[in-house]
C-alpha positions in Angstrom: 83.3 -104.5 38.5 83.0 -100.8 38.1 85.3 -98.9 35.7 86.8 -95.5 36.6 89.2 -93.2 34.8 91.4 -90.4 36.2 92.8 -87.6 34.0 95.1 -84.7 34.9 96.5 -81.8 33.0 98.9 -79.4 34.5 97.2 -76.1 33.4 93.9 -74.7 32.2 95.4 -74.2 28.7 96.4 -77.8 28.2 94.1 -80.1 26.3 92.8 -83.3 27.9 91.1 -84.6 24.7 93.7 -87.3 24.1 93.3 -88.7 27.6 89.5 -88.5 27.4 89.6 -90.4 24.1 91.5 -93.2 25.8 88.9 -93.5 28.5 86.1 -93.5 25.9 87.8 -96.3 24.0 87.7 -98.3 27.3 83.9 -97.6 27.5 84.3 -95.9 30.8 81.1 -93.9 31.6 81.6 -90.1 31.5 80.2 -89.9 35.0 83.1 -92.2 36.1 85.8 -90.2 34.5 87.4 -87.6 36.8 89.5 -84.7 35.5 91.7 -82.2 37.4 93.4 -79.3 35.8 96.1 -78.8 38.4 99.7 -79.5 39.1 100.8 -83.0 40.1 103.0 -81.8 43.0 100.5 -83.3 45.5 97.1 -85.0 45.7 95.1 -82.1 47.1 93.0 -82.0 43.9 89.2 -81.7 44.2 88.2 -84.3 41.7 90.8 -86.8 42.7 89.6 -86.5 46.3 86.0 -87.1 45.1 87.1 -90.2 43.2 88.9 -91.5 46.2 85.7 -91.3 48.2 83.7 -93.2 45.6 86.2 -96.0 44.8 85.4 -99.4 46.5 86.9 -102.9 46.7 86.8 -104.6 43.3 86.7 -101.4 41.2 89.3 -100.8 38.4 90.9 -97.4 38.0 92.5 -96.6 34.6 95.2 -93.9 34.4 96.8 -92.8 31.1 100.3 -92.7 32.6 101.9 -92.6 36.0 102.7 -88.9 35.8 99.0 -88.1 35.3 98.5 -89.6 38.8 101.2 -87.4 40.2 104.8 -86.1 40.1 105.8 -86.5 43.7 107.8 -89.7 44.2 106.8 -90.4 47.8 103.1 -89.4 47.4 102.7 -91.6 44.3 103.9 -94.5 46.3 101.6 -93.6 49.2 98.5 -93.2 47.0 99.2 -96.5 45.2 99.3 -98.2 48.5 96.0 -96.5 49.6 94.3 -97.5 46.4 95.5 -101.1 46.1 96.0 -102.1 49.8 93.5 -100.0 51.8 90.7 -99.7 49.3 91.3 -102.9 47.4 91.1 -101.2 44.0 92.9 -102.5 40.9 94.9 -100.0 38.9 95.8 -100.2 35.2 98.4 -97.6 33.8 97.6 -97.5 30.1 101.1 -96.7 28.7 102.8 -99.3 31.0 101.1 -102.7 30.8 103.4 -104.0 33.6 101.5 -101.6 35.9 98.2 -103.5 35.9 97.4 -105.0 39.3 95.0 -107.5 37.8 97.9 -109.4 36.3 100.6 -111.4 37.8 99.5 -111.3 41.4 102.1 -113.9 42.4 105.2 -112.8 44.3 107.4 -112.3 41.3 104.7 -110.3 39.4 104.1 -108.1 42.5 107.9 -107.5 42.8 108.3 -106.5 39.2 105.2 -104.2 39.3 106.5 -102.5 42.5 110.0 -102.0 40.9 108.5 -100.5 37.8 106.3 -98.2 39.9 109.3 -97.0 41.9 111.2 -96.3 38.7 108.4 -94.5 36.9 107.4 -92.4 39.9 111.0 -91.4 40.4 111.2 -90.4 36.7 108.0 -88.4 37.1 109.4 -86.4 40.0 112.7 -85.9 38.3 110.9 -84.4 35.3 108.9 -82.1 37.5 112.1 -80.9 39.2 113.8 -80.4 35.8 110.8 -78.3 34.6 111.1 -76.1 37.7 114.9 -75.8 37.2 114.4 -74.8 33.6 111.7 -72.3 34.5 114.0 -70.7 37.2 116.9 -70.6 34.7 114.7 -69.0 32.1 113.4 -66.3 34.5 117.0 -65.5 35.6 118.2 -65.2 32.0 115.2 -63.0 31.1 115.8 -60.7 34.1 119.5 -60.4 33.0 118.2 -59.2 29.6 116.1 -56.6 31.3 112.7 -58.3 30.9 110.2 -57.1 33.4 107.8 -59.5 35.1 104.4 -58.7 36.5 102.0 -56.0 35.5 103.4 -53.1 33.5 103.8 -49.9 35.6 101.2 -47.2 34.7 102.7 -43.8 34.0 101.2 -40.6 35.2 99.8 -38.3 32.4 101.9 -35.4 31.2 99.5 -32.9 33.0 99.8 -34.8 36.3 101.3 -31.8 38.0 98.4 -29.5 37.0 95.9 -32.1 38.0 97.5 -32.4 41.5 97.4 -28.6 41.8 93.6 -28.7 41.1 93.2 -31.6 43.5 95.1 -29.8 46.3 92.9 -26.7 45.8 89.7 -28.8 46.0 88.8 -28.1 42.4 88.5 -31.9 41.7 87.9 -34.8 44.0 90.2 -37.8 44.6 87.9 -40.0 42.6 87.9 -37.6 39.7 91.7 -37.2 39.5 92.1 -41.0 39.8 89.7 -41.4 36.8 91.4 -38.7 34.8 94.8 -40.4 35.3 93.4 -43.9 34.7 94.5 -45.0 38.2 92.8 -46.7 41.1 93.0 -44.7 44.4 96.0 -46.6 45.7 97.9 -46.1 42.5 97.1 -42.4 42.6 98.5 -42.0 46.1 101.6 -43.9 45.1 102.1 -41.6 42.1 101.4 -38.6 44.2 104.2 -39.6 46.6 106.6 -40.2 43.7 105.6 -36.8 42.2 106.2 -35.0 45.5 109.6 -36.7 46.0 110.7 -35.7 42.6 109.7 -32.1 43.2 111.7 -32.0 46.5 114.8 -33.4 44.6 114.7 -30.6 42.0 
């Protein structure tokens, strides 16, 4: 029986050390531990897909918790079926002993495990939906307070008008005026258009 572990964190900044420690405690080889730093919204994750190709009948896959497998209710159910039914792999969810397919393989045990899986996968998706809702509410509130998102807008230097005059007379090149202003070419042309519009309005 080969042991495998699957770990997922949602962002590059998150630390996977706690999950790795759990896999090391189970004496799972490092080469058999797969990590994705990606959202759990679907299963299009490079290392999960590699793991899926390697797993064979009789293998055991350890997962720290069901939300590390994923956060999409239907897709968790589908992947569980692919792993256990199609590939013949056993799964053990470390923080939920009832979700260990090696145990209680009778009808009642299977029924309880399926029920727990449905509840936990539903909770995982609900939490994901709530996170998105809180993020959207936070962005809306921040915008209402005047918070600007995206890159800060670069301002033209105070002598922009004089630099434009020199550029128009061929005294400096486009590359030179862009460098003097700290702009790329596209930004320079945008600022030039704004400058000309403001001159027309005066």
